[in-house]
N, C-alpha and C positions, 0 to 999 in steps of 0.2 A: 693550439701550437701543432704545426706539422713536423714530421720526422722524416729523415732520410732513409730510415730503416724500413724498407718496402720490398717484399719479394712478389712481384706480380706473377711469376710463373707458378709459385705455389698457391696463390690465391686463385688463379684460374683452374689449376688442377683440382683444388678442393671444391670449388663451385661446380665444375663440370662432373665431378664424381658423385656429389650428393644430388645433382639433377638426374643423373642415371640411376643411382641407388639411394633413394631417400631414407631407406632403413639405417643408413650409416648415422643419421641424426638420433636414432633411438638408442645407440650404444653409448649412453652418457657416462657409463663407468669407464669407458675407454677414450671416447672423444668429447670434448667440450668446445664447441665452436660458437663464438658470438660475433655480433656485428663489429665489435672493437678489434677483431682480428684482421679487418679489412680497412684500408685506408681511403680507397676510392669510393666516393658516394654511389656511383653506378654499381659497383661490386657489392656494396652494403644493400642496395635496393633488391638486387637479384637474389642474394643469399637470404635476405629477409623474407622475400616472397616465397621462396622454397620451403623455408622454415615454417612460416605461418600456414601454408597449404598443408604441409605434412602434420603440423600440430593440430589442424582441424579435421584430420582423418584421411587426407588424400594419399593414397599408396602409389599412385602413378601420376607423376607431375609432367605436364606437358607445356609447350609454349602458349597454347591456347589458354590453359588454366591460369598461367602467370599473367597473360593479357587481361583476362577477366578480373583477376585479383586487383591488378593495378588500375582498372578502369574507374574504380571509386576513389582513387588516390591521385589526383590530377598532377601534383607536383612531382611525384615519383614517376608517374607515367611519362611525363614530359622529358625527364632525364633519361628514362629508359629508351625512349623513341629517338631522341637526339643522338644517343650512342648506338643506334641500330641494334637494339637489345635482341631481337629475333635471330638475326644473323650471328651475332656474337655468341649467343648461347648455343646455337647449333654447332658452331666451330669448336668451342671449348668442350662441349659434350663428345664430339667426335674424337677429340684429341685427349681426352681424359684417360689416364692410366690408373684404373681402379686398383690393379694389383700393387701399385706403388703408392696407395693412398696414405699408409702409415708414414711413409717418408715425407711426403708433401705436407701432411697434417702437422708432423713434428716440426718441420721447418717453418710453417706458418706461425706456429705458436712461439717458436723461439724469436722470430722477428718481432712478434707482438711484445715479448718481454724486453728485447733490446730497445725497441721503439719507446716502451714506457720509461726505461732508464734514461734514454736520450731526451725525452720530453721533460724529465725532471732535472736536467742539466748534468747528468752523470755520464762522464766519458767512458764509452765502452768500445772505443776504436781498437784497443789492444785485444779485444775478443773478436770483433769483426769490423774492420775498417771499410765502410761502404764507399769511401772516396778513393780508395786505392786502385788505380788503374795502370800503375807502372811496374810495381814489384809483384811479379807473377808468382815467385816462390813464396813470399809472404802470404799472398792472396790464397794460394793452394793450401798452405799449413792452416790458415783460418777457416777455409772451407771444411778441411778434414776435421778440425776441432768442433765446429758447428754440427757436423753430421754425427759425430760420436758423442757429444756431450748431451746430457739431459738438461731440462729446464732447471733442475735443482743445482746441477753443476755450474751452470752459468750464474745463477743467483749466489752460490757460494763464492764464486770467484769475484763477484762485484763486492760481496760482503767483506772479503778478505782485503780488497783495496781500501774500502771505507775504514775498516778496523786498523789498517797500517797508518792511515792519515790521522785517525784519532789518537793512536799511540804516539805519533810523531808531534802532534800539535796540541792535543789535549791532555792526554794521560801522562805525558812527560815522564816516560820510564827512565830517562837517562839522567835523572836527578842523582846528585852526589850522596854518598853515604852520610847518614846522620850519627851524631855523637850519641852514645847509648843513653845518656842521661837527659837529652833533650826533651822537654815537656813532661818529665816524670812527675813533678810536683802538681801539675795540672791533672795528671792521671789519678793521682792519689786523692785529689779533691773530687774529681769526678765520681770515683767509687764511694766517697763519703755521701755525696748527694744521691747517687743512684747506683746501688750495688749491681754487679754484672750478672743480671738475670733477664730473661725474656718474658714473654707473656705466658700465663699459666696453661699447662696441658691439663687433661682431665685426671684429677686425683692428687691430693696434697703430697703423698709420698713420692709419686713420680716427679713432682717439682722439686722435692728435696734432693733427689738423685740428680736430675738433669739440670736444675736451675731454670727450668721453663724452656720454652721454645725461643732460642736466641737467633737473631739475625746473623747471617753469614755461616751458619752452622748446618751440618748435614747429619740427621739422625736416621738410624736404620733399625727396623724391628724384623726379625726373622721367626718363622714358625712353620710347622708342618701344616698340611691342608686342614682346614676346619678348626683351627686353634685361635682364630681371632685377629689375624694380621689386618686385614682390610677394616674389620669392625672397630678395632681399637684406634685406627687412623681416622675413621669417620667420626668417632667419638671426639678425638682431639680437634679435628677440623671444625666440628660444630661448636665445641666448647669455646674455640677462639673467635669464631665469627658471630656466633648467636649470643643475644644478650641475656637469655634466661633458659633454665632447664628445670625439669620437675624433680623434686625430692619428696620421697615418700613420707618423711617426717615433717618437713617444713613447707611443702607445697612448691610453688614456682619461686625459684631462687635466682638472684642476678649472678651472672658470671663476671660482670664488669669489663668485658673484654670488647667484643664487637669489632674485631680487626678484619679488613679485607683478606679473604683466604680462597685459594684455588685447590680443588680436588681434581686430579687427573685419574680417570679410570681407564684401564687398558683391558679389562676382562668383563666387566658388568655394564649393563645399560643404565641409562638415567633413572628409570623408574625403580630399578633394584636399589640404587644408591639412595634415592629420595625416601624409600620405605625404611631403610636402615636409619636414615637421618631423623625421620619422624619418631621411630621406636626409641632412639637414644634421648631425644629432646623431651618426649612425653613420659619416658620410662614405661611404655606399654610394649609387651611382647610383640615382635614383628608378626607372629602367626596370627594374632588377634586382628591386626590391621589388614593382613592379606585375606583372612577368612571372614571379616566382618562379624567377629564374635567377641564384641566388646563386653567387658564386665564393669559394673558400677559406673564411675564417671570416666572411663577410659576413652570413649569417644570424644568427650568434651575436651579432655587433655590432648588428644591427637589433633583436633581442630585448632587448638591454641598453639600447639607446635607448628602446624601449617602456617599460621599467621606469623609466628616468630621466624620461621624459615624463609618466608616470602619477603620479609623486612631485612633479613641479614645480608651483608656484603660476602656471601658465600657463592662461589661459582664452580660449576662442574663442566669439565671437558672430557669427551669420549674419544680415546685414541686406540682403537682396536688393533690397528696396524700402524706402526710408527718407525720413524728413523730418528737418529740423534738430533737431526736438525728440526724435525717436527716437534719434539719435546722442548727444545729451546725456544722455537718460534711461538708455541702455545704459551709458554711462561712469559716471554716478552710481550705478547699481545695482551695478556691480562694484567701485567705490570702497567703498560701503557694505557689501557682502557679502564682499569678498575683499581689502579694503585695497590695491587696485590703485594703483600709482604710475606705471606705464609703459604707454602705450597706443599701439598701432599700428592705423591705419585704412588699409586697403590702396589706396584709390583715391578721389581727389577727382573726383566726376562728378555730373552731375544724374540724377534719377530721377522717374518720374512723380509720386510721392508728394511729393517736395520741391518739384516744379513747382506742384502743386496747392496746397501749403502756402503758398508765397510768393505765388502769385496771389491766394489768399484774403486773405492779410495786406495785400496791397497794393491791396485794394479792386477786384479783378478785372483789374488792369493786369498784362499779361504781360511779364516781364522777359527781357532777352537772356541767353543762356547765360553770358557773362562775368560779368554781375551775379549770377547764381545761384551760380556757382562761387566768386566773391568772397565771397558771404555764407557759404557752407560753410567756407571757409578762415578767415573771421573768427570763425565759431562755435567752430572748433577751437582757435584762439588764445585766445579768451575762456575756454574750458574749461581750458586750461593755467593761465591766471592765476587763475581763480575756485577751482579745486580743487587747485592746486599739483602737477599731474601733468605728465609728459613726453609729448608727442604727436608721432609721426611718421606722415606720409602720403605720397602720391605722386600724380602726374598724368601724363597723356599729353603728347606733344609735337606741335606743329603740323607741317605739312609742310615747313617751312623748315629743319628741323634738318640735312638732308643737305647743304645748301650753306653753312651758316653757318661762319663764320670763328672766332667767339667764342661758343660755346654759353652763353647766359644766360637771364634771365627772359623775354626776348622770344620764346623758343621754347615757352613754356608754352601748351598747348592751351586755348583759351577765354578765358583771362584772365591777362595778365602781371602784373596788379595783385595776384594771389595772393601774389606775392613780397613785397608791402609788409607781410604779416602774419607772415612767417616769420623764425626766428632763424638758420637755416642752409638754404641751398639748393644742391643739386647736380643735375647732369644726367648720366645714364649713357648712353653711346653706343658702338656697335661701333667698333672700331679700323679705319681705312681703310688701304690699301696705301700711299698717299702719306705717311700719317703714320708708317708703319713706316720708310719711306725717311728721313724727318726724324730718326728716333730711331736710326738706324744707328750713329752714333758711340757712343751709350750702350750699345746692344745688343752692339756689337762687343767690349765688354770681357768678355763671358761671364758677367757677374755675375747678370744678370736674364734671365728667360724672355721670349719674345715676348708682349707683351700682347695680349689679345683685346677688353677693354673699357676705355674711359677714363672717368673721373669728372671732370667740370668743376665746380669749386667757384666759384660766382658770388656767393654771400652767406655771410657768416660773422660774425655779431655776437659780439664779445668773442673772436674768434679771430685769430690771427697770419696764417693762410694763406687768401688769397682771390685769385681770378684765377689759378688754378693747375689743372693736370691731375694727377690720380692715375692711374697706369697700372697696370692690374690683370690678374692671371691669374684667369680665371673658369671655373668648372665649374658651369654651371646645373643639371646633373643632381644635384648634391649641395647646391645653393644657396649655394655658397661662392665669393665674389667677394673676392679677396684683393689689396689694392694692394701693389705692389712698389716703386715709385719715384715721384718727383714732379718735374715740370718746370713752368716758367711757360708762358704761352701762346706763347712763341717756341720752345719745345722745348728750353729750356736746363735742365739738371739742377739741382735745388734740394736743398740739404742739408736732410734732415728725418729726425729720429731717431724710433724707435719709442717709444710711450708706452704703458706698462702700468699700468693703474689697479687698485689693490688696494681691495676693499670690505671695510671693517671691520664686524664685528658690533656693534650698539649695546650699550653697557655696561649691566649689570643694576643698577648703583649710581649 
């Protein structure tokens, strides 16, 4: 299907520039030109010839080299000659404004995007009306918008149109208010059949507190550096997605879960994440895997863990620099392609890209870090609600955590307002010596090991336990943080039973 969205001038300027300066093709981090950016077959042939010659190692591309290249491609050569390619190429080369290459490249890509929407039947004439030849004022405004807008701006504008249509015709947000008791008996019956719990996280006591990982809920774990934020989330992601983990007492045990899960890493590379996943699944210290210093049957367990990981519906996305839109698009893609229901985003923090995005959207006004972090957490909660997924993320703590008597949302680095958007909030902290002293009456029973990490539960919607500590035995080398017992903030032991959640396979009938 052909489209009206063509900018011949930009196409000629780009081709003329890369003909003069082929090294522009090497700047793939800045420019990404494909034959899809050109609509004219003649333009495709010339650009393709330049690209192939440069890819083959040619640093100086000439008309003679293009003719030689096309001599073995009769069909393309014929099109080139019919269009007087030699003369055309000399002309565009002479007229190429290399100093304005960024402008023409940007314009070429914007027309490619508009053309793609147009070919899919999406009306983009409000962004750029290619048929407008009479209203010069409107045309000028659209030209100014196109020059100043980024590709992302254009895509967002189209998304807004589509969302507005969805709201009007699909979501039906203008429904009348419902009587409070409507459907309440069905609700009671639903809880009888299926209590309001999600799939299990790693550790029975965690599930007692959280009621598991529940769809449309946003959980947040915060901790200082090196206290297990990412590792505990990797454990949970693996526990939800993988069908088995190794237990020192019972060998390989079934988790009974195996749910499609996404882990978004913003700081670590895939290999680092994979190593931690193998360590958790096999219960083999990460150092043994990294150094190939296995003991006993550890290597066999790691290989079994690799088999389990390869078979699991567990997906990893790397987003070292990201915008709000990148996060949403990544999650949407994995929902669409892999039916993902459980999402782990390793760290709520700002990035250069997100700062640029928000500054642009705010009309150039630079926002404080707390505003930025709040907007990111708000986006994650919106994703929970809009797409019906579970999301867990993490934050750093501010410097006050060492002296805090009651670790809560006030310790969140950057923005305590993040806590307004979450359904469950916990803070992981190393256990201090004076706390062990306060716990001595409990530890003296010999029932529990000495804890190394405590989890402070400061927020827990629809949960019975809040304002409590979970005292944990932690082995960060295997990403296993296992709560042992619970106290209130006064260090009084609280009765808390293990909760084991069984995930049933959906019926085929």
